[in-house]
C-alpha positions in Angstrom: -0.3 0.2 -0.1 1.4 3.7 -0.9 1.1 5.0 2.4 3.6 2.1 4.0 5.8 4.5 2.3 5.3 7.1 4.7 8.5 6.3 6.9 10.8 6.3 3.8 9.6 9.9 3.2 9.8 11.1 6.8 13.8 10.4 6.4 14.4 11.0 2.9 12.4 14.1 2.6 14.5 16.3 5.1 17.5 14.3 4.3 17.3 15.1 0.8 16.4 18.8 0.7 19.0 19.7 3.3 21.4 20.2 1.0 19.1 22.2 -1.1 18.6 24.6 2.1 21.9 25.0 2.7 22.1 26.9 -0.9 18.9 29.3 -0.1 18.8 32.7 1.5 18.1 33.1 5.2 14.4 33.9 4.6 13.7 31.6 2.1 15.8 28.5 4.1 13.5 29.3 7.2 10.2 28.8 5.0 11.6 25.8 3.1 12.2 24.1 6.4 9.0 25.1 8.2 7.8 23.5 4.8 9.2 20.2 5.3 8.9 19.8 9.0 5.1 20.6 8.5 4.7 18.4 5.6 6.4 15.7 7.6 4.0 16.4 10.7 1.0 15.8 8.6 2.6 12.7 7.1 3.4 11.3 11.0 -0.3 12.0 11.6 -1.9 10.3 9.0 0.7 7.4 9.8 -0.3 7.1 12.9 -4.3 7.0 12.0 -3.7 4.5 9.4 -1.4 2.1 12.0 -4.0 2.7 14.2 -7.0 1.4 11.7 -4.4 -1.7 10.7 -3.9 -2.7 14.3 -0.7 -4.0 14.0 3.3 -3.1 13.0 4.7 -3.4 10.0 8.2 -3.4 8.1 9.2 -1.5 5.4 12.4 -2.9 3.0 14.0 -0.1 1.6 14.2 -0.4 -2.0 12.7 -3.6 -1.1 16.1 -5.2 -0.8 15.8 -6.8 2.8 19.0 -7.7 5.2 21.9 -7.9 4.6 22.0 -6.4 1.7 19.4 -4.0 2.4 17.8 -1.9 5.6 14.9 -2.0 7.1 12.2 0.4 9.0 9.8 -1.2 11.3 6.5 0.8 12.2 4.2 -0.1 15.3 1.7 2.3 17.1 4.4 3.6 19.3 7.0 4.3 16.3 4.1 6.5 14.8 3.3 8.5 18.1 6.8 9.3 18.6 7.4 10.4 14.9 4.5 12.6 15.1 5.5 14.2 18.5 9.2 14.7 17.3 8.1 16.4 14.2 5.6 18.5 16.0 7.8 19.3 18.8 10.4 20.4 15.9 7.9 22.6 14.2 6.5 24.3 17.7 10.0 25.4 18.5 11.1 27.1 16.1 7.9 28.8 15.6 8.0 29.7 19.3 11.9 30.7 19.0 11.9 32.1 15.6 12.1 35.6 16.1 14.7 35.0 18.7 16.8 32.8 16.4 16.6 35.7 13.7 18.3 38.7 16.2 20.8 36.0 17.7 22.1 34.0 14.9 24.5 35.6 12.3 23.2 36.5 9.0 25.8 34.0 7.7 25.0 31.5 10.1 21.1 31.3 9.6 21.2 29.1 6.4 23.3 26.6 8.5 21.0 26.7 11.3 17.8 25.9 9.0 20.0 23.2 7.7 20.6 21.4 10.8 16.9 21.5 11.4 16.4 19.6 8.4 19.0 16.9 9.1 18.2 16.8 12.8 14.5 15.7 11.7 15.8 13.2 9.0 18.0 11.8 11.9 15.0 11.8 14.8 12.8 9.9 12.3 15.5 7.6 11.4 16.4 6.5 14.7 12.7 6.2 15.9 11.7 4.2 12.9 15.0 2.3 12.0 14.7 -1.8 12.6 18.8 -2.1 12.9 21.2 -1.4 15.7 23.7 -0.2 12.8 21.9 2.7 11.1 20.5 3.2 14.7 24.4 4.2 15.2 24.7 6.2 12.1 21.8 8.1 12.7 23.1 8.9 16.1 26.0 10.5 14.8 24.1 12.5 12.8 21.9 13.8 15.4 25.1 14.5 17.6 26.6 16.4 14.8 23.2 18.5 13.9 23.1 18.9 17.6 26.3 20.4 17.8 25.9 23.0 14.9 22.4 24.2 17.0 24.7 25.3 19.8 27.8 26.7 17.8 25.4 28.7 15.5 25.0 31.6 17.6 27.8 34.3 18.0 30.0 33.4 21.1 32.7 32.2 22.9 30.5 30.4 25.2 28.7 28.8 22.7 31.9 27.4 21.1 33.2 26.0 24.4 29.7 24.5 25.0 29.9 23.0 21.6 33.1 21.5 21.9 32.2 20.4 25.5 29.4 18.8 23.6 31.1 16.7 21.4 33.5 15.8 23.7 31.1 13.7 26.1 29.2 12.7 22.9 32.4 11.2 21.3 32.9 9.5 24.4 29.1 7.7 24.2 29.6 7.2 20.8 33.0 4.7 21.4 31.2 2.9 24.0 28.1 2.5 22.1 30.1 1.2 18.4 32.6 -1.2 21.0 28.9 -2.2 22.3 27.5 -2.9 18.7 30.9 -4.4 17.4 30.7 -7.0 20.5 27.3 -7.5 20.3 27.6 -8.7 15.9 30.6 -10.9 17.0 28.2 -12.3 19.5 25.4 -12.9 17.5 26.0 -12.3 13.8 23.1 -10.1 13.8 22.2 -6.4 13.4 18.4 -6.3 12.6 16.6 -6.4 15.8 14.4 -9.6 15.6 16.9 -11.6 14.7 19.4 -10.0 17.4 16.5 -10.7 19.7 16.3 -14.8 18.8 20.3 -15.2 19.1 20.1 -13.0 22.5 17.3 -15.3 24.1 19.6 -18.8 22.6 22.6 -17.6 24.5 20.8 -16.6 27.6 19.8 -20.2 27.9 22.5 -22.1 26.9 24.7 -19.8 29.4 28.2 -20.3 28.1 28.4 -16.4 26.6 26.5 -14.8 29.2 29.7 -12.5 30.4 30.0 -11.3 27.2 26.5 -10.6 26.7 26.5 -8.8 29.5 29.5 -6.7 28.7 27.8 -5.5 25.4 24.8 -4.3 26.9 26.7 -2.8 29.6 28.8 -0.7 27.0 25.7 0.0 24.4 23.3 1.2 27.6 26.4 3.1 29.2 27.1 4.5 25.2 23.9 5.7 25.3 23.3 7.1 29.0 26.5 9.4 28.1 24.9 10.8 25.0 21.8 11.5 26.9 23.4 13.2 29.9 22.6 10.8 32.4 24.4 11.8 35.5 27.5 11.5 35.8 27.6 12.5 32.4 25.7 15.7 32.4 28.4 18.0 32.6 27.7 19.4 29.3 24.2 19.8 29.5 23.8 23.0 31.4 25.8 24.9 29.4 24.6 23.8 25.8 21.1 24.3 27.0 21.5 27.7 28.1 23.7 29.3 25.8 21.8 28.2 22.7 18.8 30.0 21.1 15.5 29.3 22.5 14.6 27.6 19.8 17.8 25.4 19.8 17.5 25.0 23.8 14.1 23.5 22.9 15.2 20.9 20.4 18.3 19.7 22.6 16.2 19.1 25.4 13.0 18.1 24.1 14.1 16.1 20.7 17.8 14.7 20.7 18.1 13.6 24.6 15.0 11.6 24.0 15.7 10.3 20.5 18.7 8.5 21.9 16.5 6.8 25.1 14.3 5.5 22.9 16.7 3.9 20.8 17.8 2.3 24.0 14.2 1.2 24.9 14.5 -0.2 21.7 17.6 -2.5 21.9 16.3 -3.4 25.4 12.9 -5.2 24.0 13.7 -5.6 20.2 17.2 -6.4 20.1 18.2 -8.0 23.3 15.0 -9.0 25.6 14.3 -7.6 28.7 15.4 -11.0 30.7 19.1 -10.8 28.9 18.8 -7.0 29.9 18.1 -7.9 33.5 20.5 -10.8 33.9 23.1 -9.1 32.4 23.2 -6.1 35.5 23.0 -3.4 32.7 19.3 -2.6 34.2 21.0 -2.7 37.7 23.6 0.1 36.2 21.3 2.1 34.7 18.7 2.1 37.8 21.5 3.5 40.4 23.2 6.1 37.8 18.9 7.4 37.0 18.0 7.2 40.8 21.5 9.5 41.2 20.2 11.6 38.6 16.9 12.2 39.7 18.1 13.4 43.3 21.3 15.3 42.2 19.4 16.9 39.3 17.1 18.5 41.9 19.4 19.5 44.2 21.7 20.9 41.5 18.9 22.9 40.3 17.9 24.1 43.5 21.3 25.8 43.9 21.1 27.8 40.8 20.3 31.8 40.5 20.1 31.8 36.9 16.6 30.9 35.6 18.1 29.3 32.1 20.3 27.1 34.1 18.0 26.1 36.4 15.7 24.9 34.0 19.0 23.0 31.9 19.8 21.0 35.4 16.1 20.3 36.0 16.1 17.9 32.8 19.0 16.0 34.6 16.1 14.8 37.1 13.9 14.4 34.1 16.4 12.2 32.0 16.5 10.2 35.4 13.0 9.6 35.6 12.9 7.9 31.7 15.9 5.8 32.8 14.7 4.5 35.7 11.2 3.3 34.5 13.2 1.5 31.4 15.5 -0.1 34.2 12.5 -1.5 36.0 12.8 -4.0 33.2 9.2 -4.5 32.9 7.2 -3.6 29.7 5.0 -1.4 31.7 8.0 0.2 33.0 9.3 0.8 29.2 5.5 2.2 28.2 5.9 4.8 30.9 9.4 5.4 29.9 8.2 6.6 26.8 5.4 8.4 28.3 7.6 10.5 30.4 9.5 10.8 27.1 6.2 12.8 25.5 5.1 14.6 28.7 8.7 16.2 29.6 9.3 16.8 25.9 6.2 19.0 25.2 6.6 20.6 29.2 10.9 21.6 28.3 10.1 22.7 24.7 7.4 25.2 26.3 9.7 26.2 29.0 12.7 27.5 27.2 11.0 30.1 24.6 8.8 31.4 28.0 12.2 31.4 30.0 13.7 33.6 27.1 10.6 36.1 27.1 10.6 36.6 30.9 14.3 37.5 30.6 13.6 39.8 27.4 10.7 42.0 29.8 13.5 42.1 32.4 16.3 44.2 30.5 18.2 40.6 29.8 19.0 39.5 33.1 18.6 36.0 33.8 19.4 36.1 37.4 16.2 35.4 39.5 16.1 38.8 41.6 16.2 40.9 38.3 13.0 38.6 37.1 10.8 40.0 39.9 7.5 40.8 38.2 8.2 39.5 34.4 4.7 37.5 34.8 2.9 40.6 34.8 5.3 41.8 32.2 4.7 39.2 29.6 1.6 37.4 30.6 1.4 34.7 27.7 5.3 33.7 28.7 4.3 33.4 32.5 1.6 31.1 31.9 3.1 29.1 29.7 6.0 29.1 32.1 3.4 28.0 35.1 2.2 25.3 33.0 5.3 23.7 31.8 7.0 23.7 35.4 3.4 22.5 37.1 3.8 19.5 34.6 7.3 18.6 35.7 6.4 18.9 39.2 3.8 16.8 38.8 0.2 18.7 39.3 -2.7 16.9 38.3 -4.3 17.6 34.9 -1.1 17.6 33.2 1.4 15.8 31.8 4.1 15.2 34.2 1.7 14.4 36.9 0.3 10.9 34.7 3.7 10.1 33.9 4.6 9.8 37.6 1.5 8.1 38.0 2.3 5.5 35.3 6.2 5.2 36.7 4.8 4.6 40.0 2.2 1.8 38.8 5.3 0.1 36.6 7.5 0.2 39.6 4.7 -1.5 41.8 4.3 -4.0 39.6 7.8 -4.6 39.4 8.1 -5.3 43.2 11.3 -5.9 45.0 14.2 -3.4 45.7 13.5 -1.8 42.4 10.2 -0.3 43.3 11.4 0.4 46.6 14.2 2.8 45.2 11.9 4.0 41.9 9.3 5.1 44.5 11.6 6.4 47.0 13.4 8.4 44.2 10.1 10.0 42.9 8.8 10.9 46.4 12.0 13.0 47.2 12.7 14.6 43.8 9.0 15.7 44.0 9.4 17.8 46.8 12.5 19.6 45.3 11.0 20.0 42.3 8.4 21.9 44.3 11.1 23.9 45.9 12.8 25.1 42.8 10.0 25.7 40.6 7.1 27.3 43.2 10.7 29.4 44.3 10.9 30.4 40.5 6.8 31.1 40.2 6.9 33.6 42.9 10.0 35.6 41.8 8.1 35.6 38.4 5.1 36.8 40.1 6.6 39.1 42.8 6.7 42.8 42.4 9.9 44.4 41.5 11.1 47.5 41.6 13.4 47.9 38.3 10.2 47.6 35.9 6.8 48.4 35.5 4.2 45.5 36.0 2.0 46.2 32.7 2.7 44.0 29.6 5.8 45.0 27.9 4.5 44.6 24.0 3.3 41.8 22.3 5.2 38.5 20.6 4.9 37.6 17.5 1.8 35.6 16.4 4.2 32.4 16.1 5.5 32.7 19.6 1.6 32.8 20.4 1.0 29.7 18.2 3.9 27.9 19.8 3.4 28.2 23.3 -0.7 27.7 22.5 -0.2 23.9 21.0 2.4 23.2 23.6 0.1 23.8 26.5 -2.9 22.3 24.6 -0.8 19.1 24.8 0.3 19.5 27.9 -3.3 19.2 29.1 -4.6 16.8 27.0 -1.2 14.6 28.1 -3.0 15.1 31.3 -6.4 14.7 30.8 -6.3 12.3 28.0 -3.3 10.1 29.5 -5.2 6.9 29.5 -5.5 7.4 25.5 -2.0 8.1 24.4 -0.5 5.2 26.8 -3.5 2.4 25.2 -1.4 3.9 21.8 2.3 3.0 23.4 1.2 -0.2 25.4 -0.3 -1.5 21.9 3.1 -0.7 20.4 5.0 -2.4 22.5 3.2 -5.3 22.8 3.8 -6.0 19.6 7.3 -5.4 19.4 8.5 -9.1 20.2 
C-alpha cells in the first residue's frame, strides 16, 4: 500500500532537501524548513491514524531489498506516535523561538541553522523507525553533529565552548556504543533487532557466553546514557542548553536526548530482550545512575540563581525518570518511560521560549532577583512557564502528573528493591521539584522595583501559536493520558 511508504518519506525528504536548504538565502531557507517539517508532521499524523486502523506493526524494506543487503524500517503504534511528537515539537519550537533565532544568529549562519534543523529531523525520524542497530548508530552520529551545530551557530565564545564540550562527551558515548555494537555483532552475527533478539535469547538459555552478552549490553547502555546526559555524564548539559538560542535549547532538551533514550528502549525490548537486560546487570547499573540523576539533578537545580541554568539542570532529573522507568525491566516500565518522554518533551520545549521571553522583558537579566514581576510584563510567557513547571512538578491534570503515576504503577508491579528505590526517588524528587519551581513562580510574580508591572508589548503570532499548542498538548497528556498510554502499549506489546 502506498501509505506504508510514509516512513521512507519522513527520512528521505528532510535528508535530501537539507543540501538544497543550505544553498538558499536565510528567509527562503526558513520557509523551506518550516514547509518540510509541516509536511512531515502531517505525514506522521496520517501514519499514526493508518497504523491504528491497521491494528498491527509493519516493516518497510528500503528499496525492496531486505537484510543483509538492504535496510529495514519498523513501524508500530509507538514509533508512529513518537514520530508525530518529535516532528510536531520541532515545528512548534521553531515557531515559538523564530524571532529570537533571527536576532541572535549571525546572518551568515542562518542558512546553516535551518539546514541542521532539517538534518536533525531526518536523524530523529530514522532513529525512531530503524529496525537495525547499525543504522541507529549512523543516525545517532548525524543527530550529534546537527545538535553541536545548533549550539555553536549562536555568536559568542561561550556557545563555541559549550559546543566543543558537547562533542567531546558525545564522542565518548559514541565510542562506548560502537564498541558494544561491534561486540554484539561478533556475538550474535546479526544487526536487525528481531534476529538479534532470537540469538540473544539463545545465548541466555545456553549460558556459556552470558559474560560477553553482559559486557555488550552494559557498553551499549552506558554509551547511550552518556549521549543522553544521564548523571554523572551530564556536565555538558547546562552550558549547552543555557547558551543556545531558545529554539535550539528546546530541540536539544526535548528531542535529541529523548531519541537516544528511545533507541535504548528499543535495544532493550527488541534487540536483546528484557530478561537478558536484567540478567546482564545492565538494568541495575542504569537504575543506580537514574536514581542519582533524579535526586542530584534536582538538588543542582535548587542551587542555581540563573533561570536558564535552573531549567537546564531540571532536565537531568527528568532524564533520570525515563531511564529509571526503563530500568525496571518490564514492558509497563518501558511504556511509562515512553510516556515520560512525551510529557517532558512537550513541557520542556515550552519552558525555554517562555523563559527567554521573561528574560527579555527583564532587560536581558537572567538572575532571579532581576526577574521579579516578569510574569506581569509577559503574561503569555508567564502562563506558559507555569504550565510547563506544574507539569514537570507533577500537578494533576497535566502530563507530568500522569507520567509519575504510570512510573509509580510500573514500579509497584515490578516489586522488590527496584520498587522501593523508584518510589523513594519519585517522592524525594517531587518535593525538590516543588522547591525550585515554586521559588521561580514566586519570583516571576513578585513585585519588583526596576520595571513597571504592565505588559511589555506583544510577541509575534508565531510565539503565541507555538506555546499555545504546547500548553494544549500538556493538558491533553494529563486528561487524555489513558488514550495515549493505550497507543504506546499496543505498540510495545507487539514489538516482540
